[in-house]
SEBAMAR-665310 format. One record per residue: x, y, z of N, C-alpha, C in turn. Coordinates in steps of 0.1 Angstrom, whole numbers, plus 5000, padded with zeros to 4 digits. Atoms other than C-alpha are relative to their C-alpha. Layout:
! SEBAMAR-665310
XYZXYZXYZ
...
! end
This chain:
! SEBAMAR-665310
499350134998685342954845499849955014
500250044986684942954883498749935002
501350064998681242874881499949864993
500050135006681842594856500749895008
499350094992684442444878499249955012
500950044988682042454908499049904996
501050105005679542264887500749864999
499250135001682241984881500249955014
499750034986683141994918498749935006
501350054994679441934927499849864996
500350135005679241624905500949905008
499150094993682241464923499649995014
500450004986681141564958498749935002
501250074999677641434952500249855001
499750145000678941094943500749955013
499350034988681341094973499149995012
500850004988678841194999498949895000
501050105000676340944988500549865003
499450134998678740654993500950005013
499150014988680940755023499249955012
500850054988678040645046500149855001
499950145000678740285037501449965004
498750054996681540075051500549904990
499650115010681639815023499950064986
499949985015682439834986500450154997
499849855002683640194991500850034988
499249975011686440194966499349974987
500650045013684540014939498850094998
501249925002681240204945500450154998
499649875002683140534947500350034986
499549995013684740484914498850004990
501250025008681340374899499250135001
500949894999679540674913500650124993
499449885007682040934900499949974985
500150035014682040754867498750034994
501349975004678340784865499850164998
500149855001678641164872500650054987
499349965012681141194843499249954988
500750055011678840994821499050104994
500949895004676441294820500750084989
499349925010679141484801500149934987
499850085012679741204777498649994993
501350025006675941164771499650134993
500349875008675841534760500950014988
499249995012678341454733501550045003
498749964997681441564751500949885005
499250104995684341364765500450035015
499749984986685141304802500649875005
499450114994687541074820500850045012
499249974988689441044852500949885003
499150104996692240844868499649945013
500250084987692540674902499150085009
500849944989689940744929500549945013
499550044987691340734965499050055010
500949964989689140724996500649985013
499550014986690140795032498850015009
501350004993687140685053500250085013
499849934987688640825086500050154998
500049865002689241165072498950054991
501149975009686141145050500550094988
499349935011688341245021499949924987
500050065013688041164984501050084991
499149945010690741224958499949944987
500150055013690341194921501150074992
498949945008693341244897499749994985
500050005015693841304860498650014994
501349975006690441454852500250074987
499949945014690041534815498650014995
501349985006687041684798500250074987
500049935013686241804763498650024995
501449975004683141974750499749954986
500450055013681141854720500150114990
500049895010681242194704501350004992
498849995008683642264676500350154997
498950084994686242374681499849975014
500350044986686142194714500850085010
499349954989687142334748500549885008
499450114993689442114768500450045014
499849974986689742094805500849885006
499250104993692441914825500250045015
499749974986692741884863500949895005
499150104995695641704879499449925011
500750074989693741624911498950095006
501049944992690641704930499849935013
500050064987690541644967498850075008
501149954992687341684988500249945014
499750044986687841675026498850035009
501249984991685141635053498749994993
501250015007682541515029498949935008
501150064993679141445044498750044994
501349975005675441445037499150035012
500849964988673541645064498549964998
501450055002670141555048500049954986
500150065013668841385017500150094988
500049905011668741704997501350074998
498849935000672141845005501249925003
498750064996675741745006501050115003
499149904996678641925021501549955000
498650034999682441935022500750115007
499249904993684842115046500950084990
499149945009687242175018500149924987
499850065013687642104981501150074993
498849945006690942164964500349934986
499650045013691842134927501450054997
498649965004695442144914500249994986
499550015014697042214881498949994990
501149995010693942314861500550074988
499749945013694342384824498850004992
501249995009691542504802500450074987
499649955013692142554765498750014991
501149975008689542714742500550064987
499749945013689542824706498950084994
501049915005687643114691500250004985
500050015014686843064654499450134994
500449885007686643394635500750014987
499249995013688243524603501449965003
498750044996691443484622499949925013
500250084988691243194647501050045011
499149964988692643254682499849895010
500150104990693443004709500450065014
499849944987693243094746500149885010
499750104990694742884774500150065014
500049964986694142924812500849895008
499450104991696342764838499850055015
500349974986695342754875500849905009
499350104992697842594899499249945012
500850054989695442574928498650085001
501449954999691642624933499449945012
500550054987690242594968498650065004
501349964995686642594981499949965014
500250034986685842615018498549995003
501450014995682642495035499050004989
500950015011680942385004498749935004
501350074998677242285004499250024987
500849995012675142194974499049894999
501150105001672241974961500649864999
499550145000672641604965499849934986
500350065013671241534930500450104989
499649905011673141714902499150014989
500949985011671041864875500549944987
499650055013671041714840500650114992
499349905008673441904817499150034988
500949965011671642094789500549924987
499750075012671441914756500650094990
499649905010672142234737501550035002
498649964999675742334728500150155000
499949855000674742704728500750055012
499349944989677042904749499150075010
501049934991674143104763499249905009
500750104993672342784773500949955011
499150054990675442664791500250105011
499949904990675842994809498850015009
501250004992672242994819499949885010
499950114991672642644833500950025011
499049984989675742734852499550105010
500549914990674043034868498949945008
501050074993671042824877500549915011
499450094990673242564894500750085011
499249914990675242844911499050055011
501049954990672042964929499749895011
500350104990671842624947501149965009
498850044992675342604962500350115010
499549914990676942774992501549975003
498650024996680642825003500450125007
499549884992682343045028501050074992
499049935008685143115003500549924988
499250065011686843034970501350084999
498749945001690543104967500749954988
499150035012692643114935501250095001
498849914999696143234942500550064987
499549945012697043284906499349934988
500450055013695743234870500950064989
499249955011697943264840499449954987
500650035013696943254803500850054989
499349965012698143284768498950024989
500949985012696443414736500949984988
499250035012697743274703499150034988
500849965012696443444671498950095003
501149914999693343644665500350134992
499849885008692743954644500650115008
499549894992693544194672501449975005
498750044994696544004685500749894992
499550105008698143814656501349945006
498750054994701443784675499849945014
500350064988699643654706500250105012
499849924988699843774742499949915013
500150074987699843674779499250085010
500849934989697643764809500149925013
499950074987697643674846499150085010
500849954989695343724876500849955013
499450044987696643714912499150035011
500749974987695043684946498550004998
501550005001691443594936499349945012
500750054988689043554965498550034999
501449984999685343504967499549975014
500450014986683643545001498549985001
501450014996680243425014499149984988
500850045011678643244985498749935005
501350064995674943164992498850054992
501249975007671643154973500350084987
499749935013673243264941500750135001
499449874998674843564956501549985006
498650004995678543644963500250145007
499949874992679143904991501250084994
498949925006682544004976500949914992
499050075009684943904948501250104999
498849925000688444034950501149944992
498850045007691544014928501150105003
498949914997694844164938500550074988
499549945013695844224902499749924988
500250065014695344154865501050074991
499049945009698244204840499849934987
500050065013698444144803501150074991
499149955010700944184775499649954986
500450045013699944174738500950084990
499349945011701644254705499050034990
501049965009699444454682500550074988
499549925012699844584646499550145001
500449855000699944964645500850064988
499449935012700545134611501149924994
499050095006702344834597501149955009
499050044991704544794628499449925012
500450084989704344564658500250095013
499949924988703644744691499749925012
500250084987703944584726499250095009
500849934990701144684749499949925013
500150074987701144604786499050075008
501049954991698444654812500149945014
500050044986698244634850498850065007
501249964992694944654869500149945014
499950054986695144634907498750025008
501049984989692744594936498550004994
501450025005689644464917499149945011
500950044989686744434941498550014994
501450005004683044344933499249965012
500850024988680344354960498649954995
501450045001677044164961499649964986
500450055013676943974928498849915002
501250084999673543814921499949924987
500150095012673543514897498650004994
501450015005669743504895499750124991
500349885008669643864883500850004987
499250015013672443794857499349914991
500750105008670443494845498850054993
501349955006667343704836500250034985
499849965014668943824804500349884991
499850125008669643464793498749924999
501350084999666043344800499050054990
501049965009663643364770498750035006
501349974993660743354794499950135007
500049874993661843684809500150114990
499849905011661843864775499050125002
500949894998658844074786500250075014
499849944987660244164820500750134999
499549875002660644534820500650075013
499449954987661944574856501549985000
498550014999665644624865500349895011
499550104991667544344883501550035003
498649964997670744444902500949885000
499050105001673744234893501150025010
499049974990676344414914499650135008
500249884992676044664942501150104997
498949915003679544804935501149924994
498750065005682644724914501050115000
499049895000685844914920501449934996
498750055004689444884908501050124999
499049895002692645084905501249995009
499849945013695145184897500149914988
500050085013695045074860501050084991
498949945008698145134839500249934987
499750055013698645094802501250074995
498849955006701945134784500449934988
499550065012703545074751501550024999
498649985002707145024740500450124992
499849885008706745334719500050135008
499949884991706645564750498650055005
501349954995702845604755499849935013
500350064987701745554791498750075005
501349944995698245604805499749935014
500350064987697045554841498650065005
501249954993693645574859500249955014
499750034985694045594897498949915006
501150084994690645444905498850004991
501350025008687445314889499049955010
501150044991684145284908498750004992
501350015007680845164894499049955010
501050044990677745154917498749964993
501450035004674344984912499949964986
500150055014674744774880498849914999
501250085002671444634869499749984985
500450035014669844484838498549994999
501450015003666444494822499849904989
500050115010665644164805499250034987
500849975012663044314781500950074989
499149935009665844524765501349944998
498650065000668844294770499949854998
500050145002668043954756501249974991
498750035007671543834746499849914988
500250095011670243554724499650074987
500449935012668543794700501150094995
498949915005671544024699501149924993
499050085006674043744692499549944987
500550065012671743604665500350094988
499849915011672343914645501550014996
498649995002676143894647500449924988
499550085012677943784614500749875005
499450134997678843424615501449994994
498750015005682443314610500149974985
499950025015683443334573499050084992
501049935007680443544564500650144996
499549875005680943864544499550115009
500449894992680344214558498450014999
501549995000676644274568499550104990
500649905009674344454544499650125008
500349874993673244804551498849975009
501250034992669844664564500449935012
499550084989671644414586500850095010
499249914992674044684599499050095009
500949914992671044904609499349925010
500750084990669344614626500949975012
499050024989672544534646500150125008
499949884992672844894656498850035008
501249984992669244904667500049915012
499950094988669744604689501150045010
499049954991672944754703499550125008
500649894993671045064711499149955011
500850054990668644854730500849955012
499150054989671544714751500150115010
499849894990672045064766498750035007
501249984993668345084774499749895010
500250114991668644754792501050005011
499049994989671444864816499850125008
500149894991671245074846501450015008
498849974992674345234863499750115009
500449894991673645434894501050114999
498949905001677045604893501349934996
498750065004680345544876501050125001
499049904999683545734883501449944997
498650025003687045724868500850125005
499249884994689545934888501549994996
498649995002693046044881500549944987
499650055013693445984844501150084995
498949935006696846074831500649924988
499450075012698546004798501250084995
498849945006702046064784500049974985
499950025014702146114747501150094994
498949925007704646254721499650155000
500449865001702546574720500050075014
499949944986702846624758499049935009
500850074990701046524790498550034998
501549994999697246474793499649975014
500550034987695446494826498550035000
501449994998691846444835499749955014
500250034985690846454872498949895001
501150104998687546254868499150004988
501150025009684946114845498849945009
501250054992681446074861498849984990
501150035009678445914845499049915007
501050104995675145734852499249974988
500750055012672745554829498749935005
501350084997669045444831499150024988
500849995012666845364802500750064988
499249945011669645464778500450145001
499749864999669845814791500750035013
499249974987672245964817500750134999
499249894999674546234827501549964997
498550025002678246254815500750125003
499249884996680746484831501549975000
498650014999684446534826500550115008
499649904990686346714853501550015000
498549984998689846874856500849964988
499250035012691146844820501150104999
498849915002694646984814500849934989
499350065011696246924780500750114992
499349915008698847094758499649984985
500350005014697847184722501150084993
499049935008700047324694500050155003
500149864997698747674703500150045014
499949974986699047644740499149915009
500750094991697347494771498550014998
501550005000693647394771499649925012
500450064988691947314803498550045003
501349964995688547314820499849925014
500350064987687247234855498949904998
501150105002684047064842499450024986
500850005012682346974810499049895001
501150104997678946804813499050004989
501150015009676346674789498849955008
501150034992672946674804499049914993
501050095005670446394798500549944986
499350055012672746224772499349874996
500750125005670745964751500849924990
499150085008673145704738499249924989
500850085010670445484720499550104988
500549915010669045794702501150034990
498849975008672545884689500349884991
499650125007673245524678499049984988
501050025010669945504659500150104989
499849905011670545824641501249974992
498850045007674045714632499749884990
500350115008672645394618499250044987
500849965011670245584595500750114992
499549885006672545874586500549984986
499450035013674245704556499149914992
500950105007671245494546499150074991
501049955009668645534519498649945005
500049865002666245704522500750085010
499349914991668045994538499250035012
500849974988667046094573499050114998
501149905001663846294575500350125009
499849894991663746644590499749975015
500350044986662046494621501249935006
498950084994664946254625501250095002
498949914998667546534621499750085012
500349924989665746754646500049915013
500050094988665646444669501450005007
498749984994669346514675500050095013
500249924988668146774700499749925012
500350094989667046484721501249925005
498850084996670446324721500650045013
499849944986671346554750499350135000
500949884998669346844764500850115007
499349894994672147064775501549975001
498650024998675847124778500550115010
499549914990677847294806501550005000
498549984999681447424807500350095011
499649914989683047564838501550005001
498549984997686547704846500949964989
499350045011687847664811501050114995
499149905006690847834794500549944987
499650055013691747804757500850104993
499249905006694347964735499250104991
500649895008693348294717500850024988
499349995013694248274681501449965000
498650035000697948274675500850095009
499449924990698848464706500349915012
499750074988700148364740499050035011
501049964990696948484756498949895000
501050104999694048274768498650075001
501449974997690248304767499649925012
500450064987689048234802498549995001
501550025000685548084805499749965015
500550034987683948104839498949904999
501150095002680747934828499450024986
500950005012678947844796499049895002
501050094998675647674801498950014989
501050005011673247584772499149895002
501050114998670047394777498850034992
501249995008666847324758499149895004
501050104996663647124763498650044996
501449975002659847144764499749974985
500150045014659646954731498650014994
501350015008656847004705500449914989
499550105010657446684685501550005003
498550004998661246684679500650145002
499549875000661547064681499950065015
500149944986662447234715499350134999
500749875000660247534724500550085012
499449934989662447644753501549985000
498550005000666147734756500550115009
499349904992668547914778501549994999
498549995001672148024774500550105010
499449924990674248154802501549994997
498650015003677848254795500750125008
499149904993680548434816501449974996
498750025005683948474800500850134999
499149895000686948694798500949984988
499350025013688548744763501050114998
499049905004691648924751499550094989
500349915011691349234729501149984990
499050025011693049174695500450134995
499549865004695149484689500250014985
499849995015695549394652498750014993
501349995006691749404646499650155000
500449865001690749754633498750035009
501249984992687349714650500250015015
499749994986689049684684500850125004
499149884997691050004681499550095011
500549924989688750204704500449955013
499750064988689349954731501550015003
498549994999693149954725500450145004
499749864997693250334725499650035015
500449974986691450334759500849925010
499150084991694050094773499349875005
500750124996691649804775500549884992
499450115007693349474767499249875002
500850114998690749234780498550055003
501449964998686949234782499349885007
500850104993684749054807498550004994
501250005007681548944790499049905007
501050084993678348814807498850004990
501250015009675448684785499049915007
501150074994672148564798498850014990
501050005011669648464770499149895002
501050114999666448274774498850034991
501249995008663448204753499149885003
500950114997660248004759498650034995
501449995005656747934746499149945010
501150054991653647884767498849974992
501150055009651047674750498650065004
501349954995648147794772499750144995
500349865004648548164764500550024985
499549985013650248124730501150104999
498949904999653048364741501449944998
498650045001656648334731500850125004
499349884993658948554752501549974999
498550005000662648624747500450085013
499749944987663648684783500549885009
499249885000666048714800500850014987
499149975012668148874772500950115004
499149904995671149054787501449984995
498650015003674649134777500750115008
499349904992677149294800501549984996
498649995003680649404790500650085011
499549944988682549474822500650144998
499549865001683349844828499650084988
500449935011681549944797498550024999
501449995001677849864795499349875005
500950114998674949634804498750034992
501249985008672149594779499149885002
501050104998668949394784498850034992
501249985008665749334765499049895004
501150094999662449164768499150014988
500749995012660649084736498949895000
501150104999657248914735499349994986
500950035012655248754706498749945005
501350054996651548674709499449914989
500850095009649248414693501049914991
499050095006652148174685499349865000
500650135000650447844674501049895002
499150124998651847504684500649954987
499650065013652047394648501250084994
498949935006654647664640501349945004
498850074997657247444658500049874992
500150115009657347224628501349984993
498850025008660247064609499850024986
500349975014658447144577500050154999
499949865001659547494567498850074994
501149955007656547544544498850025010
501149994990654047464573500350115010
499749904990655947684597499850144994
500149865006656047984573498550034997
501449975002652347944565499250045012
500649974987651447974602500650135006
499449894994653848254609499250134999
500849885002651348514596499050025012
500949994989649248444627500750075012
499349954988651948564651499950155000
500149864998651548914665501250055009
499049944991654149144681499450045013
500449964987653949204718500850115005
499349894993655449444743501549974998
498650005001659149524739500650105010
499349914990661449664767501549994998
498549995002665049774761500650085011
499349934989667449884788501550004997
498649995002671050014785500650085011
499449934989673150104815501550034996
498749965004676350304808501049985012
498950024990679550194827501350054994
498849955006681950374804499949994985
500150015014680750294769499850144993
500249875006679550654762501350084999
498749935000682950804772500949934989
499250075010684650534750499650054986
500549965013682450634720500450154997
499749865002683051004726501550024997
498649995002686850954728500449964986
499750055013686850754696499650114989
500449895009684851034678501050115000
499049894998687251294692501349974992
498850045007690251104678499850014985
500350005015688551054644499950144994
500349865005687551424641501150105004
498949924995690651554658499550135007
500649894992688551764683500149955014
500050044986688351774720498849915004
501150094996686151534739498750085002
501249924998683751814749499350034987
500649975013683351914713499449874993
500550125005682951554703498649965006
501350034994680151494728498950094995
500949905006678451814716499549964986
500350035014678651704680499149884999
500850125000677151364688498650045004
501349964995674251524707499350084989
500649935011673651764678499549914989
500550105010673351464654498749935005
501250064995670851304677498850094999
501149905000668751624679499650024985
500449985014668851654641499149884995
500950115003667451304638498650015006
501349984993664751394663499150104992
500949915008663551674640499349934989
500650085011662851414613498849925005
501150084995660451234636499250085010
500749914991658951534653498549985000
501550025000655451434642499649895009
500450114990655551134666500550055014
499649954986655451274702500749895008
499450114992656350934716501549984996
498650025005659450904694500950125004
499349884995660451264704500549985014
499750024986660351164740501249905001
498950105000662650864732501350074996
498849935005665151094714500550095012
499549924988665251324745500649925010
499450094990665951024767501449964995
498650035005668950934744500950115002
499249894998670251284746500550015014
499650004986670251274784501049895003
499150124998671950934783501450044995
498749965005674851084762500650115008
499549894993675051404781500749975013
499550034987675751254815500449855001
499550134999677950944819499349925012
500550084989676650654841498549995001
501450005000673050694831499449864995
500650125005670550414824498850044991
501049975010668350434793499049884999
501050115000665050244794498950054990
501049985010662650234764499049895000
501050105001659350054764499150024988
500949995012657249984733498849915002
501250074999653649874736499150014988
500850005012651549774706498750085002
501249925000648750024698498849914997
501150095004646649734685500749874996
499450125006647249404667501050044990
498949975009650549424650500649864995
499550125005651149124627501650004999
498650015000654749004631500750014987
499449995013655548954594499950144994
500249875005654149294586501050105006
499049924992656349454613501449984994
498650025005659449294599500150074986
499949945013658649414564500150165001
499949864998658049774577501450045005
498749964995661349774595501050004989
499149995012663049704562499750124991
500349895009661149964542499850145006
500349874994660050234566500049995015
500050024986661250204602499250105008
500849904992659350524613498649955000
501450055000656050374603499949885009
500050114991657050054621499950055014
500049954986657750254652498750065004
501349944997654450434649498949905004
501050104995652650104656500149975015
499850024986653850124692499950135008
500049894991653250354721501449995007
498650004995656850454733500050085013
499749944988657850524768501550005003
498649994997661250654778500350085012
! end
């Protein structure tokens, strides 16, 4: 609305500046000049009129009262201005005109949105002041088109040619009557609006002390009153030329980013209902907001939107709309966005979130939630940080558009979900443990994947550190309960990756540590793994699996108390002493060794296991090296039918 008003101001000031240089016919010529400027609006099909024109030659002041305008579009937009006063009007050169001050009073703008449920919106502005205005002496011809986008593009183009030291709007009030979302209407208001240093289509800063609204919305058959209050809205370095690129069809192939705002900030922002819900965000900051015209042509997007009175879109139309909306995210860049201090009061209890952080470029970005604290029916749930790495919003939207369509999504499309985000991280979390008053404490869970072969990732890594309660009611946990262990610290580090050059697939690191009990680790290698095995076609993957060969295997187990725990459990079960229990376990291991005595390597491994059980705190290391080529599928089959023959395929070190 501000830019449209400035365009109207320019028309009046141009007429005034061109005539104030004459000493004769001023009143008559002034009226004629302003009338000619208004004739442009009428020529475009709209309506425009004004009342008395007053000129003060000594003060170089022009006043026009009772300005009325109406657009040609249906339903029309109507504009009324009680008075417009331009002071210090002059023409420094033939191309430019200036005014020390331009003030409009009692502005009223009424618009109507025609949808399934029409809505009327009215704005009222008691005072609108422009200081140190400068603009072109010849106002541009208004566009013949009634398209809203054409009008916006025209306004932005004209805005690039004007300058002003400031624009001040002490207050704006408005009402909404009707509409699907607000059938009972609502009210809104802005206060303390100030624009500083307008030049070359740029605005150094735009500030508003506050924005408030009240609406009545239907909720579950009832009317609910919703109020909002946003304070301290500030925008730095707006660029009208950059904003206009997404409205210009000639820029549809422009694949570069154009920054619209350097920074936008606001807060606090408070929402409340008369049903007791209250939410607050302490501060909002968004840096480096830019658009890419090739991906964000608004005309093409709006052309897909259902027209008033039209039925719901077909499945094909809905997919096309979703595809265009996905492109919107590819056309926006956000350097950094932060929402801090989010709190909510609900009937279920309080909700707190310290911060939301995000960025976006080419549709992909990082999303992190920090400092969540919320009550659930089973107890408190909280975390210090939850992050999605390389989150691809367009990819998710495109999959959603095809998910319920015919034909059904292909395996490639389903596996494409791995590209929606390439990792998740949780830090400092606590969640209720079953139906107890105990918590699972999570220090870190980090899961990531990548190195895609088509849509299938060929590399992944899981890191987890957590502390979990021991369930005393679980029979499998009784050895821990008997040993007086009520919690277990668990560390998991599991990685796997494929190297195309060598054809090797390695499971490493692969470690599990249970505090005060054990640490187990493994390294398992596969050789001759073809690229095509990473296929979404299970038949193709299975047909190539026969080429895979087993590689070296290394297993390590460090005792930190697990042997003593097993001995104690055996002693309780057999009702013998711990010494007798340990001896019995060793005897069983020796008996097994007799069955594989023909394999010297296996015998050495059995001896190593006996030493591991005999003396607490030992580390058991077993290495298996293939004696030749060992087909992977054949090894799996041997492990099922004859494990000793499978073991014989390897040289064993212990």
